[in-house]
C-alpha positions in Angstrom: -0.1 0.1 -0.1 3.0 2.3 0.7 4.4 1.5 -2.5 1.3 2.5 -4.5 1.0 5.8 -2.5 4.6 6.9 -3.3 4.1 6.0 -6.9 1.1 8.1 -7.1 2.8 10.8 -5.2 5.7 11.0 -7.8 3.4 10.8 -10.7 1.5 13.9 -9.3 4.7 15.9 -9.0 6.0 15.2 -12.5 2.8 16.0 -14.0 2.6 19.4 -12.0 6.1 20.2 -12.9 5.4 19.5 -16.7 2.2 21.8 -16.6 4.4 24.4 -14.8 7.1 24.5 -17.4 4.5 24.8 -20.2 2.8 27.6 -18.4 6.2 29.4 -18.0 7.0 29.1 -21.7 3.7 30.3 -22.9 3.9 33.3 -20.7 7.4 34.4 -21.9 9.5 33.2 -19.3 11.7 31.3 -21.6 13.5 33.1 -24.7 12.6 33.2 -28.4 14.7 34.1 -31.5 12.4 35.7 -34.2 13.6 37.1 -37.4 12.3 40.6 -38.4 12.0 42.8 -41.4 12.0 46.7 -41.6 8.7 48.0 -40.4 7.7 44.9 -38.8 6.7 44.2 -35.2 8.3 41.0 -33.4 6.1 39.8 -30.6 7.2 37.0 -28.1 3.7 36.9 -26.7 0.3 38.0 -28.3 -0.5 39.6 -24.8 1.8 42.4 -25.3 1.8 45.0 -28.4 3.7 48.0 -29.3 0.8 50.3 -30.8 3.0 53.0 -32.3 3.3 52.4 -36.0 5.0 55.5 -37.0 7.2 58.2 -35.4 7.0 61.9 -36.4 9.8 63.7 -38.4 11.8 66.5 -37.0 14.3 69.0 -38.1 18.0 69.9 -37.1 18.1 72.2 -34.4 14.3 72.0 -33.7 13.3 70.5 -30.4 11.8 67.1 -31.0 9.4 64.9 -29.0 7.5 61.7 -29.2 6.2 58.9 -27.0 6.4 55.0 -27.8 3.0 53.4 -26.9 2.1 49.9 -25.5 -0.7 47.9 -24.6 -1.1 44.6 -22.9 1.3 42.9 -20.4 1.8 44.2 -16.9 3.2 47.6 -15.9 5.6 48.8 -15.3 7.4 48.6 -18.8 11.1 49.2 -19.7 12.0 50.4 -23.1 15.3 50.1 -24.9 16.9 50.1 -28.4 17.7 46.9 -29.4 19.2 47.5 -32.8 20.2 50.9 -34.6 20.6 54.1 -33.2 18.5 57.2 -32.3 19.3 60.4 -34.3 22.2 62.2 -32.8 20.8 64.5 -30.1 17.8 62.4 -29.1 17.3 60.1 -26.3 14.9 57.4 -25.0 13.6 57.4 -21.6 13.5 53.7 -20.5 10.6 54.0 -18.0 8.2 55.9 -20.1 9.2 55.3 -23.7 9.5 59.0 -24.4 12.0 60.1 -27.2 13.2 63.8 -26.8 15.9 66.1 -27.5 17.1 68.4 -30.3 18.6 66.7 -33.3 22.0 68.0 -34.7 22.4 66.0 -37.9 20.0 65.3 -40.7 19.1 61.9 -42.0 17.0 58.8 -41.5 17.5 56.6 -38.6 16.0 53.0 -38.5 15.7 51.8 -35.0 14.5 48.7 -33.3 12.6 49.4 -30.0 12.1 46.7 -27.4 9.8 46.9 -24.5 9.8 44.5 -21.5 6.9 44.1 -18.9 7.2 43.3 -15.4 6.5 39.6 -16.3 9.5 39.6 -18.5 7.2 39.6 -21.6 9.0 41.4 -24.6 7.8 43.0 -27.9 9.9 44.8 -30.6 9.0 47.4 -33.4 11.0 48.5 -36.2 10.6 52.3 -36.7 12.2 55.2 -38.4 12.7 58.8 -37.7 13.3 61.4 -40.3 15.5 64.3 -39.2 15.3 67.1 -42.1 18.1 69.9 -42.5 17.8 73.1 -40.6 15.8 75.7 -42.5 17.9 78.2 -43.9 18.0 81.9 -42.4 18.0 84.5 -45.1 17.7 88.2 -44.5 16.2 88.7 -47.8 15.2 85.6 -49.4 13.1 87.1 -52.4 14.4 89.5 -55.0 10.9 89.9 -56.6 7.3 90.1 -54.9 4.3 90.3 -57.1 0.9 91.2 -55.5 -2.2 90.5 -57.5 -5.4 91.8 -55.6 -8.9 90.4 -56.8 -12.0 91.9 -55.6 -15.0 91.0 -53.3 -15.4 87.3 -52.9 -15.9 85.0 -50.1 -13.4 82.3 -49.2 -16.0 79.4 -49.6 -16.8 80.6 -53.1 -13.3 79.8 -54.3 -11.4 77.2 -52.2 -12.4 73.6 -53.3 -14.8 74.7 -55.9 -14.8 74.6 -59.8 -15.3 78.4 -60.1 -11.4 79.0 -60.2 -9.7 76.1 -61.2 -6.1 77.6 -61.9 -6.2 79.3 -58.6 -7.1 76.1 -56.9 -4.2 74.4 -58.5 -2.0 77.1 -56.9 -3.6 76.7 -53.6 -2.9 72.8 -53.6 0.4 73.2 -55.0 1.9 76.0 -53.0 0.4 77.7 -50.0 -2.9 78.8 -48.6 -3.7 81.2 -45.4 -7.1 79.3 -44.7 -7.7 81.9 -41.9 -7.3 85.2 -43.8 -9.7 88.0 -43.2 -9.9 91.6 -44.7 -10.0 94.6 -42.5 -12.9 96.5 -43.6 -15.7 97.3 -45.9 -15.7 98.7 -48.8 -12.5 98.3 -50.9 -10.5 101.5 -50.7 -9.5 100.8 -46.8 -8.2 97.4 -47.5 -5.9 98.6 -50.3 -4.6 101.1 -48.0 -3.9 98.4 -45.4 -1.9 96.5 -47.9 0.3 99.5 -48.7 0.4 101.9 -45.6 -0.7 99.6 -42.8 -3.6 101.8 -41.9 -7.3 101.9 -43.3 -7.3 105.7 -43.7 -10.6 105.8 -45.2 -13.5 103.8 -46.2 -14.9 106.3 -48.6 -14.7 104.5 -52.0 -15.2 108.1 -53.8 -11.9 109.3 -52.7 -9.3 110.0 -55.5 -5.7 110.9 -55.7 -6.8 114.3 -56.3 -8.9 114.9 -53.1 -7.1 112.3 -50.9 -3.4 112.5 -50.9 -1.8 110.1 -48.6 1.3 111.4 -46.8 1.3 108.5 -44.1 4.4 106.0 -44.2 4.0 103.4 -46.8 5.4 100.7 -48.9 7.0 103.0 -51.6 8.7 105.2 -49.0 10.3 102.2 -47.3 11.3 100.7 -50.6 12.9 103.8 -51.8 14.8 104.1 -48.5 16.2 100.6 -48.9 17.1 101.0 -52.6 14.5 98.7 -53.8 12.8 99.0 -57.1 9.0 99.0 -57.6 6.0 99.7 -60.0 2.3 99.6 -60.0 1.0 97.7 -63.0 -2.6 98.8 -63.6 -5.0 97.3 -66.4 -6.5 99.8 -68.6 -4.6 102.7 -67.0 -4.9 105.6 -69.8 -1.0 106.3 -69.8 2.0 106.1 -68.0 2.0 108.3 -64.7 -1.8 108.6 -64.8 -3.3 109.7 -61.7 -6.7 110.6 -62.5 -10.2 108.9 -62.2 -10.1 107.2 -65.7 -13.3 105.4 -67.1 -14.7 102.2 -68.1 -12.9 99.1 -66.4 -10.0 101.2 -64.9 -11.1 101.7 -61.2 -8.4 104.2 -59.5 -9.5 103.2 -55.9 -7.7 99.8 -56.8 -4.4 101.6 -57.3 -3.4 102.5 -53.9 0.0 103.7 -55.2 -1.5 106.4 -57.1 -2.7 108.0 -54.1 0.9 108.1 -52.3 2.5 111.5 -52.0 5.8 109.8 -52.3 4.6 108.6 -56.0 2.6 111.8 -57.2 4.9 114.5 -56.0 7.9 113.6 -58.2 7.7 113.1 -62.0 10.3 110.1 -61.6 8.2 108.4 -59.3 5.0 108.7 -61.4 6.6 107.1 -64.2 6.4 103.8 -62.3 2.6 103.9 -62.5 2.3 101.9 -65.8 -0.3 100.2 -67.9 -0.4 96.3 -67.2 0.8 95.6 -70.7 4.2 96.5 -69.6 4.2 93.6 -67.1 4.8 90.9 -69.8 7.5 93.1 -71.4 9.4 93.3 -68.1 8.9 89.7 -67.3 10.2 88.7 -70.7 13.2 91.0 -70.4 14.0 89.7 -66.9 13.6 93.5 -65.5 10.6 93.2 -63.3 11.1 95.4 -60.2 11.7 94.2 -56.8 8.1 95.1 -55.9 5.0 94.9 -58.2 1.6 95.8 -57.3 -0.8 94.4 -60.1 -4.4 95.8 -60.4 -6.6 93.8 -63.1 -9.5 95.9 -64.6 -13.1 95.7 -63.2 -13.9 92.7 -65.1 -10.6 90.6 -64.6 -10.6 91.3 -61.0 -14.0 89.6 -60.4 -15.6 92.9 -59.6 -17.9 93.0 -62.5 -17.2 89.7 -64.2 -17.4 86.0 -63.1 -14.8 84.1 -61.1 -14.0 81.9 -64.0 -13.2 85.0 -66.1 -10.7 86.1 -63.5 -9.2 82.7 -63.1 -8.7 82.5 -67.0 -6.8 85.9 -66.7 -4.6 84.8 -63.9 -3.5 81.6 -65.8 -2.9 83.4 -69.0 -0.6 86.2 -67.1 0.9 84.4 -64.2 1.6 80.8 -65.3 4.4 82.2 -67.4 5.7 84.1 -64.6 6.3 81.0 -62.2 8.8 79.6 -64.9 10.3 82.7 -65.9 14.0 83.7 -65.0 14.9 85.0 -62.4 11.5 84.8 -60.6 11.5 81.1 -60.6 14.6 81.2 -58.5 13.8 84.2 -56.2 10.3 85.2 -56.5 6.9 85.4 -54.5 3.8 85.8 -56.1 0.8 86.7 -54.0 -2.9 86.4 -55.0 -5.6 87.7 -52.7 -8.9 89.3 -52.5 -9.5 92.8 -51.1 -12.6 91.9 -49.1 -15.7 89.7 -48.7 -18.9 91.9 -49.6 -21.3 88.9 -49.4 -20.4 87.8 -45.9 -19.3 90.1 -43.2 -16.7 87.9 -41.4 -14.4 89.1 -44.2 -13.0 85.7 -44.6 -11.0 85.7 -48.1 -8.6 83.8 -50.0 -4.8 84.6 -49.7 -2.5 82.3 -51.7 1.3 82.6 -51.7 3.2 81.0 -54.5 7.1 80.7 -54.4 8.5 78.2 -56.8 11.9 78.2 -55.0 10.9 78.7 -51.3 7.3 77.5 -50.7 6.4 74.6 -48.7 4.4 72.5 -51.2 0.7 72.0 -50.4 0.9 74.0 -47.0 -2.2 75.2 -45.4 -2.0 77.6 -42.6 -4.8 77.9 -39.9 -3.1 81.2 -38.2 -5.2 84.1 -38.6 -3.8 86.9 -40.7 -5.0 90.1 -42.2 -3.6 92.6 -44.8 -1.1 94.3 -42.4 0.7 90.9 -42.4 0.7 90.7 -45.9 2.3 94.4 -46.1 4.9 93.1 -43.5 5.7 90.1 -45.6 6.3 92.0 -48.9 8.8 94.2 -47.2 10.3 91.8 -44.9 10.9 89.2 -47.8 12.9 92.1 -49.7 15.0 92.8 -46.8 13.3 95.8 -45.5 13.1 96.1 -41.7 11.0 99.1 -40.9 7.3 98.6 -41.6 4.5 101.2 -41.9 1.6 101.3 -39.4 -0.1 98.0 -38.2 2.5 96.0 -40.1 5.0 96.9 -37.5 3.5 94.6 -35.1 1.4 92.3 -37.3 1.9 88.3 -37.1 4.8 87.4 -39.4 4.1 84.9 -42.3 7.0 82.8 -42.7 5.5 79.5 -41.9 4.8 79.1 -45.7 8.5 78.8 -46.8 11.3 76.8 -46.3 13.3 79.7 -45.4 12.8 82.0 -42.4 13.6 85.8 -42.2 15.3 87.1 -38.9 
């Protein structure tokens, strides 16, 4: 009887030990060798899983922060780099999975991260971190700035519609200020904000003969810094003309014609030219540093359709984007003066630089015309800004270069 009892006891202990070994192996107490491929995740137990599928990109000399995520298993967890290495300047916090620091070298780093829980379960994930070169700081990245102002259209009537296919192609290919708002109604005050940093008047009946502008302005600052400029106005009757005109020419859309810095000298008045001169100057590579372009009352969408305005833009400015030297140093700005159908004044502002645009970039920062005035001067190396432009938010997020 004792012999039978002894044999039963040994059988029980042997069976229990085998069950324990099987349980230990299933829970990850043993080790496993598993091959991995780039972008794959190696799991030694289905209970533990890295849920981070990709890590954000960063830039040289810009602070970087990311966090690896895990689910399952039993906390606390311990993270480590089991293969490859982090970009220079970054470090991994073992207890949290946080990756932080300031990268100092551009490139792509392929890294295998392994996490271990308190029960010795492990899981690995192959991820990459891309670090881009630092943005170039340039005092005057643009040598040519061309501003084209269209009329009286709501943002929602343009962006993402079929009304202006060419302008929408520029929006998707270059930069859009999606929270850009005009300053006032009606037109004239917005034109003055774009050139003087002040509204000055909301009376559209004002003309150069009865409203001479002596306030600080874009021309004064360009002259002071040795920069060239012209106002190209469609249907302007003649070079240097500052009268009211007739037909499709609308003088209140030509703000430079009001500036005393322009009207009081014969030489400066010669920079008020018909728009036909624009194509001539572009072909000769002699566009000035700053161009203010005014379409006529049809082509600016004031009196004709958005499709008409869009066709005019394509005809006249598609060639500009591939011309020399503009393609290497230019900025084309296309915007509307105001929105007269919805008085939140939400309007379209598109920024196009073949050399320096962040392609397809959409900003959600709120901007108004004083910021655009600042950008046009700052981009040309001017450091003094008229009126509200002096304290306006800067618009350099649209570009791969930054100005000081």
